[in-house]
PyMOL Python script that loads the backbone (N, CA, C, O; Angstrom):
from pymol import cmd

cmd.read_pdbstr("""\
ATOM      1  N   MET A   1     121.437  96.207  97.181  1.00  0.00           N
ATOM      2  CA  MET A   1     121.541  96.334  98.615  1.00  0.00           C
ATOM      3  C   MET A   1     122.800  95.619  99.079  1.00  0.00           C
ATOM      4  O   MET A   1     123.174  94.576  98.542  1.00  0.00           O
ATOM      5  N   ALA A   2     123.435  96.184 100.064  1.00  0.00           N
ATOM      6  CA  ALA A   2     124.622  95.555 100.627  1.00  0.00           C
ATOM      7  C   ALA A   2     124.496  95.545 102.139  1.00  0.00           C
ATOM      8  O   ALA A   2     123.990  96.496 102.736  1.00  0.00           O
ATOM      9  N   PHE A   3     124.950  94.487 102.740  1.00  0.00           N
ATOM     10  CA  PHE A   3     124.903  94.354 104.191  1.00  0.00           C
ATOM     11  C   PHE A   3     126.327  94.379 104.724  1.00  0.00           C
ATOM     12  O   PHE A   3     127.223  93.775 104.134  1.00  0.00           O
ATOM     13  N   LEU A   4     126.541  95.071 105.831  1.00  0.00           N
ATOM     14  CA  LEU A   4     127.852  95.131 106.454  1.00  0.00           C
ATOM     15  C   LEU A   4     127.726  94.620 107.874  1.00  0.00           C
ATOM     16  O   LEU A   4     127.010  95.204 108.687  1.00  0.00           O
ATOM     17  N   LYS A   5     128.414  93.541 108.174  1.00  0.00           N
ATOM     18  CA  LYS A   5     128.434  93.015 109.533  1.00  0.00           C
ATOM     19  C   LYS A   5     129.766  92.328 109.712  1.00  0.00           C
ATOM     20  O   LYS A   5     130.113  91.428 108.948  1.00  0.00           O
ATOM     21  N   SER A   6     130.501  92.738 110.694  1.00  0.00           N
ATOM     22  CA  SER A   6     131.805  92.160 110.959  1.00  0.00           C
ATOM     23  C   SER A   6     131.852  91.651 112.382  1.00  0.00           C
ATOM     24  O   SER A   6     131.201  92.210 113.265  1.00  0.00           O
ATOM     25  N   ASP A   7     132.613  90.600 112.613  1.00  0.00           N
ATOM     26  CA  ASP A   7     132.792  90.092 113.978  1.00  0.00           C
ATOM     27  C   ASP A   7     133.610  91.066 114.816  1.00  0.00           C
ATOM     28  O   ASP A   7     133.498  91.090 116.042  1.00  0.00           O
ATOM     29  N   ASP A   8     134.439  91.875 114.142  1.00  0.00           N
ATOM     30  CA  ASP A   8     135.289  92.827 114.848  1.00  0.00           C
ATOM     31  C   ASP A   8     134.559  94.121 115.191  1.00  0.00           C
ATOM     32  O   ASP A   8     134.934  94.821 116.131  1.00  0.00           O
ATOM     33  N   ILE A   9     133.526  94.431 114.435  1.00  0.00           N
ATOM     34  CA  ILE A   9     132.805  95.692 114.618  1.00  0.00           C
ATOM     35  C   ILE A   9     131.340  95.377 114.868  1.00  0.00           C
ATOM     36  O   ILE A   9     130.701  94.680 114.079  1.00  0.00           O
ATOM     37  N   ASP A  10     130.823  95.882 115.946  1.00  0.00           N
ATOM     38  CA  ASP A  10     129.412  95.657 116.262  1.00  0.00           C
ATOM     39  C   ASP A  10     128.585  96.805 115.675  1.00  0.00           C
ATOM     40  O   ASP A  10     128.049  97.641 116.402  1.00  0.00           O
ATOM     41  N   TYR A  11     128.500  96.820 114.358  1.00  0.00           N
ATOM     42  CA  TYR A  11     127.847  97.909 113.644  1.00  0.00           C
ATOM     43  C   TYR A  11     127.170  97.319 112.422  1.00  0.00           C
ATOM     44  O   TYR A  11     127.783  96.559 111.673  1.00  0.00           O
ATOM     45  N   ARG A  12     125.912  97.663 112.220  1.00  0.00           N
ATOM     46  CA  ARG A  12     125.170  97.132 111.077  1.00  0.00           C
ATOM     47  C   ARG A  12     124.699  98.284 110.194  1.00  0.00           C
ATOM     48  O   ARG A  12     124.058  99.226 110.660  1.00  0.00           O
ATOM     49  N   ALA A  13     125.034  98.185 108.911  1.00  0.00           N
ATOM     50  CA  ALA A  13     124.643  99.209 107.948  1.00  0.00           C
ATOM     51  C   ALA A  13     123.920  98.557 106.783  1.00  0.00           C
ATOM     52  O   ALA A  13     124.242  97.436 106.389  1.00  0.00           O
ATOM     53  N   LEU A  14     122.945  99.264 106.237  1.00  0.00           N
ATOM     54  CA  LEU A  14     122.228  98.810 105.050  1.00  0.00           C
ATOM     55  C   LEU A  14     122.384  99.889 103.995  1.00  0.00           C
ATOM     56  O   LEU A  14     121.977 101.033 104.199  1.00  0.00           O
ATOM     57  N   TYR A  15     122.976  99.520 102.865  1.00  0.00           N
ATOM     58  CA  TYR A  15     123.177 100.443 101.763  1.00  0.00           C
ATOM     59  C   TYR A  15     122.204 100.091 100.641  1.00  0.00           C
ATOM     60  O   TYR A  15     122.140  98.943 100.202  1.00  0.00           O
ATOM     61  N   LEU A  16     121.454 101.081 100.187  1.00  0.00           N
ATOM     62  CA  LEU A  16     120.463 100.901  99.131  1.00  0.00           C
ATOM     63  C   LEU A  16     120.978 101.584  97.867  1.00  0.00           C
ATOM     64  O   LEU A  16     121.086 102.810  97.816  1.00  0.00           O
ATOM     65  N   GLY A  17     121.290 100.796  96.862  1.00  0.00           N
ATOM     66  CA  GLY A  17     121.856 101.326  95.630  1.00  0.00           C
ATOM     67  C   GLY A  17     120.827 102.019  94.756  1.00  0.00           C
ATOM     68  O   GLY A  17     119.622 101.941  94.996  1.00  0.00           O
ATOM     69  N   GLY A  18     121.327 102.690  93.749  1.00  0.00           N
ATOM     70  CA  GLY A  18     120.463 103.427  92.839  1.00  0.00           C
ATOM     71  C   GLY A  18     120.093 102.606  91.623  1.00  0.00           C
ATOM     72  O   GLY A  18     120.503 101.453  91.486  1.00  0.00           O
ATOM     73  N   GLY A  19     119.316 103.210  90.744  1.00  0.00           N
ATOM     74  CA  GLY A  19     118.927 102.567  89.491  1.00  0.00           C
ATOM     75  C   GLY A  19     117.438 102.428  89.346  1.00  0.00           C
ATOM     76  O   GLY A  19     116.925 101.309  89.337  1.00  0.00           O
ATOM     77  N   SER A  20     116.741 103.502  89.234  1.00  0.00           N
ATOM     78  CA  SER A  20     115.294 103.638  89.016  1.00  0.00           C
ATOM     79  C   SER A  20     114.432 102.458  89.459  1.00  0.00           C
ATOM     80  O   SER A  20     113.846 102.508  90.541  1.00  0.00           O
ATOM     81  N   VAL A  21     114.340 101.413  88.667  1.00  0.00           N
ATOM     82  CA  VAL A  21     113.428 100.305  88.969  1.00  0.00           C
ATOM     83  C   VAL A  21     113.841  99.558  90.233  1.00  0.00           C
ATOM     84  O   VAL A  21     113.009  98.911  90.869  1.00  0.00           O
ATOM     85  N   HIS A  22     115.108  99.642  90.599  1.00  0.00           N
ATOM     86  CA  HIS A  22     115.555  99.000  91.838  1.00  0.00           C
ATOM     87  C   HIS A  22     114.777  99.538  93.039  1.00  0.00           C
ATOM     88  O   HIS A  22     114.607  98.831  94.032  1.00  0.00           O
ATOM     89  N   GLY A  23     114.310 100.762  92.955  1.00  0.00           N
ATOM     90  CA  GLY A  23     113.560 101.364  94.056  1.00  0.00           C
ATOM     91  C   GLY A  23     112.313 100.578  94.413  1.00  0.00           C
ATOM     92  O   GLY A  23     111.995 100.440  95.594  1.00  0.00           O
ATOM     93  N   ILE A  24     111.606 100.063  93.431  1.00  0.00           N
ATOM     94  CA  ILE A  24     110.401  99.263  93.669  1.00  0.00           C
ATOM     95  C   ILE A  24     110.769  97.946  94.345  1.00  0.00           C
ATOM     96  O   ILE A  24     110.123  97.529  95.307  1.00  0.00           O
ATOM     97  N   ALA A  25     111.816  97.294  93.831  1.00  0.00           N
ATOM     98  CA  ALA A  25     112.259  96.023  94.428  1.00  0.00           C
ATOM     99  C   ALA A  25     112.754  96.240  95.846  1.00  0.00           C
ATOM    100  O   ALA A  25     112.468  95.438  96.736  1.00  0.00           O
ATOM    101  N   GLN A  26     113.493  97.314  96.063  1.00  0.00           N
ATOM    102  CA  GLN A  26     113.999  97.613  97.407  1.00  0.00           C
ATOM    103  C   GLN A  26     112.855  97.838  98.379  1.00  0.00           C
ATOM    104  O   GLN A  26     112.904  97.373  99.518  1.00  0.00           O
ATOM    105  N   ALA A  27     111.838  98.540  97.943  1.00  0.00           N
ATOM    106  CA  ALA A  27     110.691  98.799  98.824  1.00  0.00           C
ATOM    107  C   ALA A  27     110.053  97.487  99.269  1.00  0.00           C
ATOM    108  O   ALA A  27     109.660  97.343 100.427  1.00  0.00           O
ATOM    109  N   GLN A  28     109.951  96.538  98.354  1.00  0.00           N
ATOM    110  CA  GLN A  28     109.358  95.237  98.696  1.00  0.00           C
ATOM    111  C   GLN A  28     110.231  94.468  99.692  1.00  0.00           C
ATOM    112  O   GLN A  28     109.719  93.830 100.612  1.00  0.00           O
ATOM    113  N   VAL A  29     111.542  94.533  99.503  1.00  0.00           N
ATOM    114  CA  VAL A  29     112.463  93.861 100.427  1.00  0.00           C
ATOM    115  C   VAL A  29     112.402  94.525 101.804  1.00  0.00           C
ATOM    116  O   VAL A  29     112.446  93.836 102.823  1.00  0.00           O
ATOM    117  N   LEU A  30     112.304  95.834 101.843  1.00  0.00           N
ATOM    118  CA  LEU A  30     112.213  96.548 103.121  1.00  0.00           C
ATOM    119  C   LEU A  30     110.929  96.184 103.869  1.00  0.00           C
ATOM    120  O   LEU A  30     110.940  96.043 105.092  1.00  0.00           O
ATOM    121  N   ILE A  31     109.834  96.034 103.141  1.00  0.00           N
ATOM    122  CA  ILE A  31     108.583  95.581 103.757  1.00  0.00           C
ATOM    123  C   ILE A  31     108.780  94.189 104.343  1.00  0.00           C
ATOM    124  O   ILE A  31     108.360  93.919 105.468  1.00  0.00           O
ATOM    125  N   PHE A  32     109.422  93.303 103.577  1.00  0.00           N
ATOM    126  CA  PHE A  32     109.683  91.948 104.044  1.00  0.00           C
ATOM    127  C   PHE A  32     110.529  91.961 105.324  1.00  0.00           C
ATOM    128  O   PHE A  32     110.236  91.228 106.269  1.00  0.00           O
ATOM    129  N   LEU A  33     111.574  92.790 105.355  1.00  0.00           N
ATOM    130  CA  LEU A  33     112.435  92.870 106.539  1.00  0.00           C
ATOM    131  C   LEU A  33     111.661  93.345 107.766  1.00  0.00           C
ATOM    132  O   LEU A  33     111.846  92.818 108.863  1.00  0.00           O
ATOM    133  N   GLU A  34     110.793  94.343 107.581  1.00  0.00           N
ATOM    134  CA  GLU A  34     109.980  94.822 108.708  1.00  0.00           C
ATOM    135  C   GLU A  34     108.995  93.761 109.173  1.00  0.00           C
ATOM    136  O   GLU A  34     108.828  93.549 110.374  1.00  0.00           O
ATOM    137  N   ASP A  35     108.345  93.096 108.233  1.00  0.00           N
ATOM    138  CA  ASP A  35     107.384  92.047 108.599  1.00  0.00           C
ATOM    139  C   ASP A  35     108.081  90.887 109.306  1.00  0.00           C
ATOM    140  O   ASP A  35     107.558  90.337 110.275  1.00  0.00           O
ATOM    141  N   LEU A  36     109.254  90.524 108.820  1.00  0.00           N
ATOM    142  CA  LEU A  36     110.000  89.404 109.393  1.00  0.00           C
ATOM    143  C   LEU A  36     110.459  89.699 110.816  1.00  0.00           C
ATOM    144  O   LEU A  36     110.316  88.862 111.706  1.00  0.00           O
ATOM    145  N   ALA A  37     111.014  90.901 111.027  1.00  0.00           N
ATOM    146  CA  ALA A  37     111.554  91.261 112.343  1.00  0.00           C
ATOM    147  C   ALA A  37     110.485  91.801 113.287  1.00  0.00           C
ATOM    148  O   ALA A  37     110.625  91.710 114.507  1.00  0.00           O
ATOM    149  N   GLY A  38     109.427  92.358 112.729  1.00  0.00           N
ATOM    150  CA  GLY A  38     108.379  92.941 113.564  1.00  0.00           C
ATOM    151  C   GLY A  38     108.741  94.300 114.144  1.00  0.00           C
ATOM    152  O   GLY A  38     108.058  94.801 115.038  1.00  0.00           O
ATOM    153  N   ILE A  39     109.819  94.896 113.635  1.00  0.00           N
ATOM    154  CA  ILE A  39     110.238  96.234 114.068  1.00  0.00           C
ATOM    155  C   ILE A  39     110.646  97.039 112.833  1.00  0.00           C
ATOM    156  O   ILE A  39     110.949  96.462 111.789  1.00  0.00           O
ATOM    157  N   PRO A  40     110.655  98.370 112.948  1.00  0.00           N
ATOM    158  CA  PRO A  40     111.035  99.196 111.801  1.00  0.00           C
ATOM    159  C   PRO A  40     112.455  98.892 111.317  1.00  0.00           C
ATOM    160  O   PRO A  40     113.323  98.524 112.109  1.00  0.00           O
ATOM    161  N   VAL A  41     112.679  99.047 110.025  1.00  0.00           N
ATOM    162  CA  VAL A  41     113.996  98.829 109.434  1.00  0.00           C
ATOM    163  C   VAL A  41     115.034  99.723 110.103  1.00  0.00           C
ATOM    164  O   VAL A  41     116.167  99.293 110.322  1.00  0.00           O
ATOM    165  N   ALA A  42     114.668 100.946 110.428  1.00  0.00           N
ATOM    166  CA  ALA A  42     115.611 101.882 111.054  1.00  0.00           C
ATOM    167  C   ALA A  42     116.127 101.360 112.392  1.00  0.00           C
ATOM    168  O   ALA A  42     117.220 101.739 112.813  1.00  0.00           O
ATOM    169  N   TRP A  43     115.379 100.511 113.060  1.00  0.00           N
ATOM    170  CA  TRP A  43     115.822  99.941 114.336  1.00  0.00           C
ATOM    171  C   TRP A  43     116.663  98.691 114.126  1.00  0.00           C
ATOM    172  O   TRP A  43     117.327  98.235 115.057  1.00  0.00           O
ATOM    173  N   GLN A  44     116.649  98.131 112.929  1.00  0.00           N
ATOM    174  CA  GLN A  44     117.398  96.909 112.647  1.00  0.00           C
ATOM    175  C   GLN A  44     118.851  97.194 112.273  1.00  0.00           C
ATOM    176  O   GLN A  44     119.698  96.304 112.342  1.00  0.00           O
ATOM    177  N   TYR A  45     119.138  98.428 111.881  1.00  0.00           N
ATOM    178  CA  TYR A  45     120.475  98.807 111.423  1.00  0.00           C
ATOM    179  C   TYR A  45     120.921 100.060 112.136  1.00  0.00           C
ATOM    180  O   TYR A  45     120.108 100.881 112.560  1.00  0.00           O
ATOM    181  N   ASP A  46     122.248 100.194 112.260  1.00  0.00           N
ATOM    182  CA  ASP A  46     122.806 101.400 112.852  1.00  0.00           C
ATOM    183  C   ASP A  46     122.802 102.556 111.860  1.00  0.00           C
ATOM    184  O   ASP A  46     122.791 103.723 112.251  1.00  0.00           O
ATOM    185  N   MET A  47     122.812 102.219 110.578  1.00  0.00           N
ATOM    186  CA  MET A  47     122.818 103.256 109.555  1.00  0.00           C
ATOM    187  C   MET A  47     122.135 102.745 108.300  1.00  0.00           C
ATOM    188  O   MET A  47     122.373 101.618 107.867  1.00  0.00           O
ATOM    189  N   LEU A  48     121.288 103.578 107.721  1.00  0.00           N
ATOM    190  CA  LEU A  48     120.712 103.333 106.400  1.00  0.00           C
ATOM    191  C   LEU A  48     121.303 104.392 105.483  1.00  0.00           C
ATOM    192  O   LEU A  48     121.323 105.575 105.823  1.00  0.00           O
ATOM    193  N   ALA A  49     121.779 103.970 104.329  1.00  0.00           N
ATOM    194  CA  ALA A  49     122.361 104.913 103.375  1.00  0.00           C
ATOM    195  C   ALA A  49     122.021 104.455 101.975  1.00  0.00           C
ATOM    196  O   ALA A  49     121.655 103.300 101.757  1.00  0.00           O
ATOM    197  N   GLY A  50     122.143 105.363 101.030  1.00  0.00           N
ATOM    198  CA  GLY A  50     121.879 104.998  99.654  1.00  0.00           C
ATOM    199  C   GLY A  50     122.245 106.112  98.708  1.00  0.00           C
ATOM    200  O   GLY A  50     122.518 107.238  99.123  1.00  0.00           O
ATOM    201  N   ASP A  51     122.246 105.784  97.424  1.00  0.00           N
ATOM    202  CA  ASP A  51     122.462 106.811  96.411  1.00  0.00           C
ATOM    203  C   ASP A  51     121.333 106.731  95.398  1.00  0.00           C
ATOM    204  O   ASP A  51     120.714 105.683  95.216  1.00  0.00           O
ATOM    205  N   SER A  52     121.078 107.844  94.748  1.00  0.00           N
ATOM    206  CA  SER A  52     120.026 107.961  93.750  1.00  0.00           C
ATOM    207  C   SER A  52     118.693 107.508  94.360  1.00  0.00           C
ATOM    208  O   SER A  52     118.304 108.024  95.408  1.00  0.00           O
ATOM    209  N   ILE A  53     117.991 106.572  93.745  1.00  0.00           N
ATOM    210  CA  ILE A  53     116.688 106.144  94.277  1.00  0.00           C
ATOM    211  C   ILE A  53     116.852 105.484  95.641  1.00  0.00           C
ATOM    212  O   ILE A  53     115.914 105.509  96.438  1.00  0.00           O
ATOM    213  N   GLY A  54     117.995 104.902  95.935  1.00  0.00           N
ATOM    214  CA  GLY A  54     118.226 104.265  97.229  1.00  0.00           C
ATOM    215  C   GLY A  54     118.311 105.250  98.377  1.00  0.00           C
ATOM    216  O   GLY A  54     118.140 104.867  99.535  1.00  0.00           O
ATOM    217  N   SER A  55     118.574 106.513  98.075  1.00  0.00           N
ATOM    218  CA  SER A  55     118.653 107.517  99.139  1.00  0.00           C
ATOM    219  C   SER A  55     117.265 107.901  99.657  1.00  0.00           C
ATOM    220  O   SER A  55     117.138 108.358 100.793  1.00  0.00           O
ATOM    221  N   THR A  56     116.227 107.720  98.839  1.00  0.00           N
ATOM    222  CA  THR A  56     114.888 108.121  99.298  1.00  0.00           C
ATOM    223  C   THR A  56     114.348 107.220 100.402  1.00  0.00           C
ATOM    224  O   THR A  56     113.829 107.750 101.383  1.00  0.00           O
ATOM    225  N   PRO A  57     114.436 105.878 100.309  1.00  0.00           N
ATOM    226  CA  PRO A  57     113.979 105.089 101.448  1.00  0.00           C
ATOM    227  C   PRO A  57     114.894 105.251 102.657  1.00  0.00           C
ATOM    228  O   PRO A  57     114.426 105.220 103.795  1.00  0.00           O
ATOM    229  N   ALA A  58     116.204 105.427 102.419  1.00  0.00           N
ATOM    230  CA  ALA A  58     117.130 105.628 103.538  1.00  0.00           C
ATOM    231  C   ALA A  58     116.729 106.876 104.322  1.00  0.00           C
ATOM    232  O   ALA A  58     116.725 106.865 105.553  1.00  0.00           O
ATOM    233  N   ALA A  59     116.394 107.945 103.611  1.00  0.00           N
ATOM    234  CA  ALA A  59     115.985 109.183 104.284  1.00  0.00           C
ATOM    235  C   ALA A  59     114.605 109.042 104.922  1.00  0.00           C
ATOM    236  O   ALA A  59     114.404 109.445 106.068  1.00  0.00           O
ATOM    237  N   ALA A  60     113.657 108.472 104.182  1.00  0.00           N
ATOM    238  CA  ALA A  60     112.282 108.362 104.692  1.00  0.00           C
ATOM    239  C   ALA A  60     112.202 107.457 105.920  1.00  0.00           C
ATOM    240  O   ALA A  60     111.496 107.774 106.876  1.00  0.00           O
ATOM    241  N   LEU A  61     112.918 106.338 105.900  1.00  0.00           N
ATOM    242  CA  LEU A  61     112.825 105.394 107.006  1.00  0.00           C
ATOM    243  C   LEU A  61     113.649 105.825 108.212  1.00  0.00           C
ATOM    244  O   LEU A  61     113.448 105.312 109.313  1.00  0.00           O
ATOM    245  N   ASN A  62     114.580 106.769 108.014  1.00  0.00           N
ATOM    246  CA  ASN A  62     115.349 107.332 109.131  1.00  0.00           C
ATOM    247  C   ASN A  62     114.695 108.565 109.735  1.00  0.00           C
ATOM    248  O   ASN A  62     115.062 108.985 110.833  1.00  0.00           O
ATOM    249  N   MET A  63     113.731 109.148 109.032  1.00  0.00           N
ATOM    250  CA  MET A  63     113.102 110.384 109.495  1.00  0.00           C
ATOM    251  C   MET A  63     112.298 110.124 110.773  1.00  0.00           C
ATOM    252  O   MET A  63     111.423 109.259 110.787  1.00  0.00           O
ATOM    253  N   PRO A  64     112.592 110.870 111.846  1.00  0.00           N
ATOM    254  CA  PRO A  64     111.843 110.660 113.086  1.00  0.00           C
ATOM    255  C   PRO A  64     110.452 111.285 113.021  1.00  0.00           C
ATOM    256  O   PRO A  64     110.218 112.236 112.276  1.00  0.00           O
ATOM    257  N   VAL A  65     109.547 110.741 113.805  1.00  0.00           N
ATOM    258  CA  VAL A  65     108.184 111.253 113.854  1.00  0.00           C
ATOM    259  C   VAL A  65     108.162 112.688 114.388  1.00  0.00           C
ATOM    260  O   VAL A  65     107.275 113.470 114.045  1.00  0.00           O
ATOM    261  N   GLU A  66     109.134 113.024 115.219  1.00  0.00           N
ATOM    262  CA  GLU A  66     109.315 114.401 115.709  1.00  0.00           C
ATOM    263  C   GLU A  66     110.776 114.561 116.084  1.00  0.00           C
ATOM    264  O   GLU A  66     111.445 113.566 116.363  1.00  0.00           O
ATOM    265  N   PRO A  67     111.293 115.783 116.100  1.00  0.00           N
ATOM    266  CA  PRO A  67     112.706 115.991 116.421  1.00  0.00           C
ATOM    267  C   PRO A  67     113.073 115.381 117.781  1.00  0.00           C
ATOM    268  O   PRO A  67     112.356 115.547 118.767  1.00  0.00           O
ATOM    269  N   GLY A  68     114.198 114.678 117.806  1.00  0.00           N
ATOM    270  CA  GLY A  68     114.681 114.070 119.039  1.00  0.00           C
ATOM    271  C   GLY A  68     114.112 112.690 119.324  1.00  0.00           C
ATOM    272  O   GLY A  68     114.557 112.023 120.258  1.00  0.00           O
ATOM    273  N   SER A  69     113.142 112.252 118.542  1.00  0.00           N
ATOM    274  CA  SER A  69     112.518 110.947 118.748  1.00  0.00           C
ATOM    275  C   SER A  69     113.302 109.871 117.995  1.00  0.00           C
ATOM    276  O   SER A  69     113.947 110.158 116.987  1.00  0.00           O
ATOM    277  N   ASN A  70     113.244 108.641 118.485  1.00  0.00           N
ATOM    278  CA  ASN A  70     113.849 107.540 117.741  1.00  0.00           C
ATOM    279  C   ASN A  70     112.783 106.692 117.052  1.00  0.00           C
ATOM    280  O   ASN A  70     113.080 105.621 116.522  1.00  0.00           O
ATOM    281  N   ILE A  71     111.547 107.173 117.060  1.00  0.00           N
ATOM    282  CA  ILE A  71     110.452 106.477 116.392  1.00  0.00           C
ATOM    283  C   ILE A  71     110.369 106.984 114.948  1.00  0.00           C
ATOM    284  O   ILE A  71     110.212 108.184 114.722  1.00  0.00           O
ATOM    285  N   PRO A  72     110.474 106.070 113.968  1.00  0.00           N
ATOM    286  CA  PRO A  72     110.421 106.494 112.570  1.00  0.00           C
ATOM    287  C   PRO A  72     109.039 107.021 112.174  1.00  0.00           C
ATOM    288  O   PRO A  72     108.008 106.511 112.612  1.00  0.00           O
ATOM    289  N   LYS A  73     109.053 108.054 111.336  1.00  0.00           N
ATOM    290  CA  LYS A  73     107.801 108.644 110.861  1.00  0.00           C
ATOM    291  C   LYS A  73     107.100 107.724 109.859  1.00  0.00           C
ATOM    292  O   LYS A  73     105.870 107.674 109.823  1.00  0.00           O
ATOM    293  N   PHE A  74     107.868 107.000 109.049  1.00  0.00           N
ATOM    294  CA  PHE A  74     107.298 106.158 108.003  1.00  0.00           C
ATOM    295  C   PHE A  74     107.747 104.716 108.164  1.00  0.00           C
ATOM    296  O   PHE A  74     108.885 104.444 108.548  1.00  0.00           O
ATOM    297  N   SER A  75     106.844 103.803 107.868  1.00  0.00           N
ATOM    298  CA  SER A  75     107.195 102.381 107.793  1.00  0.00           C
ATOM    299  C   SER A  75     107.579 102.087 106.348  1.00  0.00           C
ATOM    300  O   SER A  75     107.364 102.912 105.461  1.00  0.00           O
ATOM    301  N   ALA A  76     108.141 100.923 106.120  1.00  0.00           N
ATOM    302  CA  ALA A  76     108.483 100.520 104.747  1.00  0.00           C
ATOM    303  C   ALA A  76     107.230 100.436 103.885  1.00  0.00           C
ATOM    304  O   ALA A  76     107.258 100.781 102.704  1.00  0.00           O
ATOM    305  N   ARG A  77     106.139  99.979 104.473  1.00  0.00           N
ATOM    306  CA  ARG A  77     104.873  99.873 103.738  1.00  0.00           C
ATOM    307  C   ARG A  77     104.367 101.273 103.341  1.00  0.00           C
ATOM    308  O   ARG A  77     103.881 101.460 102.226  1.00  0.00           O
ATOM    309  N   GLN A  78     104.478 102.240 104.241  1.00  0.00           N
ATOM    310  CA  GLN A  78     104.057 103.605 103.926  1.00  0.00           C
ATOM    311  C   GLN A  78     104.946 104.203 102.837  1.00  0.00           C
ATOM    312  O   GLN A  78     104.465 104.898 101.943  1.00  0.00           O
ATOM    313  N   TYR A  79     106.249 103.925 102.922  1.00  0.00           N
ATOM    314  CA  TYR A  79     107.168 104.410 101.882  1.00  0.00           C
ATOM    315  C   TYR A  79     106.780 103.826 100.524  1.00  0.00           C
ATOM    316  O   TYR A  79     106.750 104.545  99.525  1.00  0.00           O
ATOM    317  N   ASN A  80     106.487 102.545 100.485  1.00  0.00           N
ATOM    318  CA  ASN A  80     106.084 101.882  99.245  1.00  0.00           C
ATOM    319  C   ASN A  80     104.828 102.534  98.672  1.00  0.00           C
ATOM    320  O   ASN A  80     104.750 102.771  97.466  1.00  0.00           O
ATOM    321  N   GLU A  81     103.851 102.823  99.517  1.00  0.00           N
ATOM    322  CA  GLU A  81     102.616 103.470  99.053  1.00  0.00           C
ATOM    323  C   GLU A  81     102.907 104.854  98.479  1.00  0.00           C
ATOM    324  O   GLU A  81     102.325 105.236  97.464  1.00  0.00           O
ATOM    325  N   MET A  82     103.809 105.613  99.123  1.00  0.00           N
ATOM    326  CA  MET A  82     104.186 106.932  98.604  1.00  0.00           C
ATOM    327  C   MET A  82     104.870 106.800  97.249  1.00  0.00           C
ATOM    328  O   MET A  82     104.604 107.581  96.335  1.00  0.00           O
ATOM    329  N   LEU A  83     105.743 105.820  97.122  1.00  0.00           N
ATOM    330  CA  LEU A  83     106.469 105.600  95.870  1.00  0.00           C
ATOM    331  C   LEU A  83     105.508 105.275  94.730  1.00  0.00           C
ATOM    332  O   LEU A  83     105.648 105.795  93.624  1.00  0.00           O
ATOM    333  N   ILE A  84     104.542 104.422  95.004  1.00  0.00           N
ATOM    334  CA  ILE A  84     103.549 104.058  93.991  1.00  0.00           C
ATOM    335  C   ILE A  84     102.700 105.266  93.603  1.00  0.00           C
ATOM    336  O   ILE A  84     102.433 105.484  92.421  1.00  0.00           O
ATOM    337  N   GLN A  85     102.279 106.042  94.584  1.00  0.00           N
ATOM    338  CA  GLN A  85     101.463 107.228  94.306  1.00  0.00           C
ATOM    339  C   GLN A  85     102.232 108.232  93.445  1.00  0.00           C
ATOM    340  O   GLN A  85     101.683 108.782  92.490  1.00  0.00           O
ATOM    341  N   ILE A  86     103.488 108.465  93.780  1.00  0.00           N
ATOM    342  CA  ILE A  86     104.305 109.403  93.000  1.00  0.00           C
ATOM    343  C   ILE A  86     104.485 108.897  91.573  1.00  0.00           C
ATOM    344  O   ILE A  86     104.391 109.674  90.623  1.00  0.00           O
ATOM    345  N   ALA A  87     104.743 107.600  91.416  1.00  0.00           N
ATOM    346  CA  ALA A  87     104.919 107.031  90.075  1.00  0.00           C
ATOM    347  C   ALA A  87     103.642 107.164  89.250  1.00  0.00           C
ATOM    348  O   ALA A  87     103.699 107.502  88.068  1.00  0.00           O
ATOM    349  N   GLN A  88     102.492 106.901  89.867  1.00  0.00           N
ATOM    350  CA  GLN A  88     101.221 107.010  89.140  1.00  0.00           C
ATOM    351  C   GLN A  88     100.955 108.449  88.726  1.00  0.00           C
ATOM    352  O   GLN A  88     100.527 108.696  87.599  1.00  0.00           O
ATOM    353  N   GLU A  89     101.198 109.390  89.609  1.00  0.00           N
ATOM    354  CA  GLU A  89     100.963 110.799  89.282  1.00  0.00           C
ATOM    355  C   GLU A  89     101.934 111.295  88.206  1.00  0.00           C
ATOM    356  O   GLU A  89     101.592 112.150  87.389  1.00  0.00           O
ATOM    357  N   THR A  90     103.148 110.741  88.224  1.00  0.00           N
ATOM    358  CA  THR A  90     104.152 111.184  87.270  1.00  0.00           C
ATOM    359  C   THR A  90     103.930 110.594  85.875  1.00  0.00           C
ATOM    360  O   THR A  90     104.037 111.304  84.875  1.00  0.00           O
ATOM    361  N   PHE A  91     103.621 109.298  85.810  1.00  0.00           N
ATOM    362  CA  PHE A  91     103.591 108.641  84.511  1.00  0.00           C
ATOM    363  C   PHE A  91     102.204 108.470  83.927  1.00  0.00           C
ATOM    364  O   PHE A  91     102.095 108.177  82.737  1.00  0.00           O
ATOM    365  N   GLU A  92     101.149 108.635  84.686  1.00  0.00           N
ATOM    366  CA  GLU A  92      99.780 108.463  84.179  1.00  0.00           C
ATOM    367  C   GLU A  92      99.467 109.424  83.013  1.00  0.00           C
ATOM    368  O   GLU A  92      98.821 109.010  82.051  1.00  0.00           O
ATOM    369  N   PRO A  93      99.907 110.689  83.075  1.00  0.00           N
ATOM    370  CA  PRO A  93      99.598 111.578  81.947  1.00  0.00           C
ATOM    371  C   PRO A  93     100.210 111.128  80.616  1.00  0.00           C
ATOM    372  O   PRO A  93      99.771 111.578  79.557  1.00  0.00           O
ATOM    373  N   TYR A  94     101.203 110.258  80.654  1.00  0.00           N
ATOM    374  CA  TYR A  94     101.873 109.823  79.433  1.00  0.00           C
ATOM    375  C   TYR A  94     101.278 108.553  78.842  1.00  0.00           C
ATOM    376  O   TYR A  94     101.769 108.073  77.821  1.00  0.00           O
ATOM    377  N   ARG A  95     100.246 108.000  79.445  1.00  0.00           N
ATOM    378  CA  ARG A  95      99.625 106.768  78.927  1.00  0.00           C
ATOM    379  C   ARG A  95      98.844 107.045  77.680  1.00  0.00           C
ATOM    380  O   ARG A  95      98.255 106.130  77.104  1.00  0.00           O
TER     381      ARG A  95
END
""", "prot")
cmd.dss("prot")
cmd.show_as("cartoon", "prot")
cmd.util.cbc("prot")
cmd.orient("prot")
């Protein structure tokens, strides 16, 4: 994860990097950020971006509940639950 904040630019961006297992750690940090601030991650930053696994929380947490709304459809906690469910469904048959 990288944070961008400059005194010259009033713009905050959160970049979520890729790398499979990083997705689980990122989800936990995103939950922490939401719990700490008491507002959705999408409202804490002007832009969420990422590559590979980092693009999935960036997209999910930016997705509005309905077109034109600024209310996010998913919280970080909901994203984490989806990630765990997908991992269990994907890897359970290989146990």
